[in-house]
C-alpha positions as CSV (number, residue, x, y, z in Angstrom):
1,M,-22.5,0.6,16.2
2,N,-19.7,2.6,17.8
3,S,-20.0,6.1,19.2
4,I,-16.9,8.2,18.5
5,T,-18.4,11.4,20.1
6,N,-21.9,12.3,21.1
7,D,-22.8,13.0,17.5
8,I,-20.4,10.9,15.4
9,R,-20.9,7.2,14.8
10,Y,-18.8,4.6,13.1
11,I,-20.6,2.6,10.4
12,G,-17.8,0.8,8.7
13,V,-17.3,-2.9,8.0
14,N,-14.6,-5.6,8.4
15,D,-13.5,-7.8,5.5
16,H,-11.9,-11.2,6.3
17,V,-12.4,-12.6,2.8
18,L,-10.0,-10.4,0.8
19,D,-6.6,-12.0,0.2
20,L,-4.8,-9.2,-1.6
21,F,-5.5,-5.5,-1.0
22,E,-5.2,-3.5,-4.2
23,G,-4.4,-6.8,-5.9
24,Q,-0.9,-7.1,-4.4
25,Y,-0.7,-6.5,-0.6
26,D,-1.2,-9.6,1.6
27,V,-3.7,-8.9,4.3
28,P,-3.7,-11.9,6.7
29,N,-5.8,-10.0,9.2
30,G,-8.2,-8.6,6.8
31,M,-9.2,-5.0,6.0
32,A,-11.5,-2.4,7.5
33,Y,-13.5,-0.1,5.3
34,N,-14.5,2.8,7.4
35,S,-17.5,5.1,7.1
36,Y,-18.9,7.6,9.6
37,V,-22.0,9.7,10.2
38,I,-22.5,13.0,12.0
39,L,-26.0,13.4,13.5
40,D,-26.8,17.1,13.8
41,E,-29.6,19.3,12.5
42,K,-28.3,18.1,9.2
43,V,-26.9,14.6,8.8
44,A,-23.6,13.9,7.0
45,V,-22.3,10.5,5.9
46,F,-18.6,10.1,5.2
47,D,-17.8,7.8,2.3
48,S,-19.1,4.4,1.6
49,V,-17.5,0.9,1.6
50,D,-16.3,-1.9,-0.7
51,A,-18.9,-3.2,-3.2
52,R,-19.3,-6.5,-1.4
53,F,-20.5,-4.9,1.8
54,G,-23.2,-2.5,0.5
55,Q,-26.2,-4.0,2.3
56,E,-24.3,-4.4,5.6
57,W,-23.2,-0.8,5.4
58,L,-26.7,0.5,4.7
59,G,-27.9,-1.5,7.7
60,E,-25.3,0.1,9.9
61,L,-26.3,3.5,8.6
62,A,-30.0,2.9,9.1
63,A,-29.4,1.8,12.7
64,A,-27.4,5.0,13.3
65,L,-30.0,7.2,11.7
66,D,-32.8,5.7,13.8
67,G,-35.5,6.8,11.3
68,R,-33.8,10.0,10.1
69,K,-32.5,10.5,6.5
70,P,-29.0,11.8,5.6
71,D,-28.7,15.2,4.0
72,Y,-25.2,14.8,2.7
73,L,-22.8,12.1,1.5
74,I,-19.3,13.6,1.7
75,I,-17.0,11.8,-0.8
76,Q,-13.4,12.2,0.4
77,H,-11.8,9.6,-1.8
78,M,-13.0,7.9,-5.0
79,E,-11.0,4.7,-4.8
80,P,-13.6,1.9,-5.3
81,D,-13.1,0.4,-1.8
82,H,-14.7,3.6,-0.6
83,S,-16.9,4.8,-3.4
84,A,-18.4,1.5,-4.7
85,N,-21.8,2.0,-2.9
86,I,-22.5,5.6,-3.9
87,A,-25.1,4.5,-6.4
88,L,-26.7,2.3,-3.8
89,F,-26.8,5.2,-1.4
90,V,-28.3,7.5,-4.0
91,Q,-31.0,4.9,-4.7
92,T,-31.8,4.6,-1.0
93,Y,-31.6,8.3,-0.2
94,P,-32.4,10.2,-3.4
95,D,-32.8,13.5,-1.6
96,A,-29.3,13.5,-0.2
97,V,-26.7,15.8,-1.7
98,L,-23.3,14.4,-2.8
99,V,-20.4,16.6,-1.6
100,G,-17.1,16.5,-3.4
101,N,-14.7,18.6,-5.4
102,A,-14.4,19.0,-9.1
103,K,-12.0,16.1,-9.5
104,T,-14.3,13.9,-7.3
105,F,-17.2,14.3,-9.7
106,G,-15.0,13.8,-12.7
107,L,-13.9,10.4,-11.3
108,L,-17.5,9.6,-10.3
109,G,-18.6,9.8,-13.9
110,Q,-15.7,7.6,-15.0
111,F,-16.2,4.9,-12.4
112,Y,-20.0,4.9,-12.5
113,P,-21.1,6.1,-16.0
114,D,-24.6,4.7,-15.4
115,L,-25.2,6.8,-12.2
116,T,-27.3,9.8,-12.9
117,V,-27.4,12.5,-10.2
118,P,-29.3,15.8,-10.7
119,A,-27.0,18.8,-10.7
120,E,-28.8,20.2,-7.6
121,K,-27.9,17.1,-5.8
122,M,-24.1,17.6,-6.3
123,R,-22.3,20.2,-4.3
124,T,-18.8,21.1,-5.5
125,V,-16.6,22.5,-2.8
126,K,-13.2,24.2,-2.8
127,D,-10.2,23.9,-0.6
128,G,-10.9,25.6,2.8
129,E,-14.7,25.8,2.2
130,T,-17.0,25.1,5.1
131,L,-20.3,23.4,5.5
132,S,-22.5,23.8,8.5
133,L,-24.6,20.9,9.8
134,G,-26.0,23.0,12.7
135,R,-23.8,22.6,15.7
136,H,-21.0,21.1,13.7
137,E,-18.9,23.2,11.3
138,L,-17.1,21.2,8.7
139,K,-14.0,22.5,6.8
140,F,-12.7,20.7,3.7
141,V,-8.9,20.4,3.5
142,F,-7.7,19.3,0.1
143,A,-5.0,16.6,0.1
144,P,-4.2,16.0,-3.6
145,M,-2.1,13.0,-4.4
146,V,-2.4,11.6,-0.8
147,H,-2.7,9.4,-2.7
148,W,-5.2,10.2,-5.5
149,P,-5.7,13.7,-7.0
150,E,-9.3,14.2,-5.7
151,V,-8.5,13.3,-2.1
152,M,-9.8,15.7,0.6
153,F,-9.9,15.6,4.4
154,T,-12.7,17.0,6.4
155,Y,-12.2,18.8,9.7
156,D,-15.0,19.0,12.3
157,S,-14.1,22.1,14.4
158,T,-16.9,21.3,16.9
159,D,-15.6,17.9,18.1
160,K,-12.1,18.6,16.7
161,V,-12.1,15.5,14.5
162,L,-10.1,15.1,11.4
163,F,-11.6,12.7,8.8
164,S,-8.4,11.9,7.0
165,A,-9.3,9.7,4.0
166,D,-6.6,7.1,3.4
167,A,-4.0,9.0,5.5
168,F,-3.3,7.4,8.9
169,G,-4.8,4.1,7.7
170,K,-3.4,0.6,8.1
171,F,-4.0,-2.9,6.9
172,G,-6.1,-5.2,9.2
173,A,-9.7,-5.5,10.2
174,L,-10.8,-3.7,13.4
175,D,-11.8,-7.0,15.2
176,V,-8.1,-8.1,15.2
177,E,-5.6,-6.8,17.8
178,E,-2.2,-6.0,16.3
179,D,0.5,-3.4,16.6
180,W,-0.6,-0.2,14.7
181,A,2.8,1.0,13.5
182,C,3.9,-2.3,11.7
183,E,0.9,-2.5,9.4
184,A,0.5,1.3,9.1
185,R,4.1,1.5,8.0
186,R,3.7,-1.3,5.4
187,Y,0.5,0.4,4.2
188,Y,2.1,3.8,4.0
189,F,5.2,2.9,2.1
190,G,3.4,0.5,-0.2
191,I,0.6,2.9,-1.1
192,V,1.5,6.5,-0.2
193,G,5.3,6.3,-0.1
194,K,5.9,8.0,-3.4
195,Y,4.0,11.1,-2.3
196,G,6.1,12.4,0.6
197,Q,6.1,15.9,-0.7
198,Q,2.3,15.9,-0.9
199,V,2.0,14.4,2.6
200,Q,4.2,17.1,3.9
201,A,2.0,19.8,2.4
202,V,-1.2,18.4,4.0
203,L,0.6,17.9,7.4
204,K,1.4,21.6,7.3
205,K,-2.3,22.3,6.8
206,A,-3.2,19.9,9.7
207,A,-0.7,21.6,12.0
208,A,-3.0,24.7,12.0
209,L,-5.9,22.6,13.3
210,D,-6.8,21.6,16.8
211,I,-7.1,17.8,16.3
212,Q,-8.2,15.5,19.1
213,T,-9.4,12.5,17.0
214,I,-8.4,11.1,13.6
215,C,-10.9,9.1,11.7
216,P,-9.2,7.3,8.7
217,L,-10.8,5.2,6.0
218,H,-8.8,2.1,7.0
219,G,-7.7,1.1,10.5
220,P,-8.8,2.2,14.0
221,V,-10.0,5.6,15.0
222,L,-7.0,7.4,16.7
223,T,-7.8,9.2,19.9
224,E,-4.7,9.1,22.2
225,D,-1.1,10.3,21.8
226,L,-1.8,11.8,18.3
227,G,1.7,13.3,18.4
228,Y,3.0,9.7,18.0
229,Y,1.1,9.1,14.8
230,L,1.8,12.6,13.4
231,G,5.5,12.2,14.2
232,L,5.7,8.9,12.3
233,Y,4.0,10.5,9.3
234,Q,6.5,13.3,9.5
235,T,9.4,10.9,9.5
236,W,7.9,8.7,6.8
237,S,7.1,11.6,4.5
238,T,10.6,13.1,4.8
239,Y,12.2,9.7,4.2
240,G,14.0,9.8,7.5
241,A,15.2,6.8,9.5
242,E,12.6,5.8,12.0
243,S,14.6,3.1,13.9
244,E,18.2,2.4,14.5
245,G,19.4,-0.6,12.6
246,I,20.4,-2.1,9.2
247,C,18.2,-3.8,6.7
248,I,19.8,-6.6,4.5
249,A,17.9,-7.7,1.5
250,Y,19.3,-10.6,-0.6
251,T,18.8,-13.1,-3.4
252,S,20.7,-16.4,-3.5
253,V,20.5,-19.3,-5.9
254,Y,22.8,-22.0,-4.4
255,G,23.2,-20.5,-0.9
256,H,26.6,-18.8,-1.2
257,T,25.2,-15.3,-1.2
258,K,22.9,-16.2,1.7
259,E,26.0,-17.5,3.6
260,A,27.7,-14.1,3.1
261,V,24.6,-12.3,4.4
262,E,24.4,-14.5,7.4
263,Q,28.0,-13.9,8.2
264,L,27.6,-10.1,7.7
265,A,24.5,-10.1,10.0
266,A,26.5,-11.9,12.7
267,M,29.3,-9.4,12.4
268,L,27.0,-6.5,12.7
269,T,25.2,-8.0,15.7
270,E,28.5,-8.7,17.4
271,K,29.6,-5.1,16.8
272,G,26.5,-3.8,18.6
273,C,24.0,-3.1,15.8
274,P,20.7,-2.7,17.6
275,K,18.7,-4.4,14.8
276,V,19.6,-6.4,11.7
277,A,16.6,-7.1,9.6
278,V,17.3,-9.8,7.0
279,T,14.9,-10.6,4.2
280,D,15.0,-13.2,1.4
281,L,13.5,-11.4,-1.5
282,A,12.5,-14.6,-3.3
283,R,10.6,-16.0,-0.3
284,D,9.6,-13.1,2.0
285,D,6.8,-10.6,1.5
286,M,8.1,-7.9,-0.8
287,A,6.0,-5.2,0.9
288,E,7.5,-6.0,4.2
289,A,11.0,-5.8,2.7
290,V,10.1,-2.4,1.3
291,E,8.9,-1.4,4.8
292,D,12.2,-2.3,6.4
293,A,14.2,-0.6,3.7
294,F,12.5,2.7,4.5
295,R,12.4,2.1,8.3
296,Y,16.2,1.9,8.8
297,G,18.8,4.4,7.6
298,T,21.1,1.8,6.1
299,L,20.4,-0.9,3.5
300,V,22.6,-3.7,2.3
301,L,21.8,-5.3,-1.0
302,A,23.2,-8.7,-1.8
303,S,22.6,-10.4,-5.1
304,T,23.9,-12.9,-7.6
305,T,24.6,-11.8,-11.1
306,Y,22.0,-13.2,-13.5
307,N,22.0,-12.9,-17.3
308,N,24.8,-10.3,-17.0
309,D,22.4,-8.3,-14.9
310,V,20.9,-8.7,-11.4
311,F,18.7,-11.4,-10.0
312,P,15.0,-10.7,-10.9
313,F,13.7,-10.4,-7.4
314,M,16.4,-7.9,-6.5
315,R,15.6,-5.8,-9.6
316,T,11.9,-5.8,-8.6
317,F,12.8,-4.8,-5.0
318,I,14.9,-1.9,-6.1
319,E,12.2,-0.8,-8.5
320,W,9.7,-0.8,-5.7
321,L,12.0,1.4,-3.7
322,T,12.9,3.9,-6.4
323,E,9.3,4.3,-7.6
324,R,8.5,5.3,-4.0
325,N,11.1,8.0,-4.0
326,Y,13.7,6.1,-1.9
327,Q,16.2,8.6,-0.6
328,N,18.3,9.8,2.3
329,K,19.9,6.3,2.9
330,R,23.3,4.6,3.0
331,I,23.6,1.5,0.9
332,G,26.1,-1.4,1.0
333,I,26.6,-3.8,-1.9
334,I,27.4,-7.5,-2.0
335,E,27.6,-9.1,-5.4
336,N,28.2,-12.6,-6.5
337,G,29.3,-13.9,-10.0
338,S,31.2,-16.9,-11.1
339,W,32.8,-15.4,-14.2
340,A,31.5,-11.8,-14.7
341,P,30.2,-10.3,-11.5
342,T,28.1,-7.3,-12.6
343,A,25.3,-7.3,-10.0
344,G,26.9,-4.5,-8.0
345,K,27.2,-2.1,-10.9
346,T,23.7,-2.9,-12.0
347,M,22.2,-2.3,-8.5
348,K,24.0,1.0,-8.1
349,G,22.8,2.1,-11.5
350,L,19.2,1.5,-10.6
351,F,19.5,4.3,-8.0
352,E,21.0,6.8,-10.3
353,K,17.9,9.1,-10.1
354,S,17.5,8.7,-6.4
355,K,18.3,11.6,-4.0
356,N,20.9,11.6,-1.3
357,I,22.0,8.0,-1.6
358,T,25.4,7.2,-0.2
359,F,27.1,4.0,-1.2
360,M,29.6,2.4,1.1
361,D,33.2,2.5,-0.1
362,T,33.5,-1.2,0.3
363,T,31.8,-3.4,-2.3
364,V,32.0,-7.2,-1.5
365,T,32.6,-9.3,-4.6
366,I,32.2,-13.0,-4.3
367,K,33.3,-15.3,-7.1
368,S,31.1,-18.4,-6.7
369,A,31.7,-19.0,-3.0
370,L,33.3,-17.1,-0.1
371,N,37.0,-17.3,0.3
372,D,39.5,-15.5,2.5
373,T,39.5,-12.4,0.3
374,S,35.7,-12.0,0.2
375,R,35.4,-12.7,4.0
376,A,38.0,-9.9,4.6
377,A,35.8,-7.6,2.4
378,L,32.7,-8.6,4.5
379,A,34.6,-7.6,7.7
380,A,35.6,-4.3,6.1
381,L,32.0,-3.6,5.0
382,A,30.8,-4.4,8.6
383,D,33.3,-2.0,10.0
384,E,32.3,0.7,7.5
385,L,28.6,0.2,8.2
386,M,29.1,0.5,12.0
387,A,31.5,3.5,11.8
């Protein structure tokens, strides 16, 4: 049982069984489902955990309560990895009041139609409303579409703690040591990336608060250098370039497009590019490829033509980018086609609704294999990318 402040305890759990988070994101170091409790004149619990860990969570809660009973369960997010044990909580502590907003309780009925809670045991709050626990004063900060419509943060003005729902979360269990930014970035762009405008709105609300600790629903509690984390969220939610460098994403059938990518990467490195991140879209983790595409200000796409279109993994990759509002980037194009190279035109067309995308003037066209003409075009593209 971890003490965050004198009155706030961590009661979350680690999951090392899950293979794919949300059915698609590889989590080799597991996941943490975080829950918290504030012990005051009144006792408030923040969210529950994944369905498989209900009894473990109740055990952690009982240990923190030390014979007391909770007065409130504050529901910040209804995604089932956080709400699945609400019914178990209600069965165990029937006198507690569920606290949420109107959209919270709408989703509660949809997910758990067999759960019956008396009206007097549900408190519907509004944006900016407060709840006193005694010494601790809680303020509810609505964060719609970060990344579900009912999401709300809770600010404890006494200990200056922001309970941030899924924001500032990351992949990985808490009993594994790893770099925060890498897995937080992959988590953000995979799950929240589409909602930059909404993240910006809630960051403006947060700027008015004196925050000394951030307690997310995934990942570690953040207590030091909060400006670093807030700064990353500012960059990510405005679709800016976080790091200097170039991301190259490619598909290759017989190795000729791969060879072109390797030669371009070598040219860029020789010209002083600080980082060239190369990813094989057929073999590497797609979410990590998306992460790199957002991290750097320049992206190079290299693909074979396939069925008069673009190779399927490349199409999937671009769709992952565009559905997450990919913007404010430079893009270089390398296409390959033995008799009708159309991959370049197709790739460009997939970005037609994207904002502030600048395509390089040089498009490299390979007809089957590299020759002197296409190698010269690669060199010209490298020069343009480094200009």
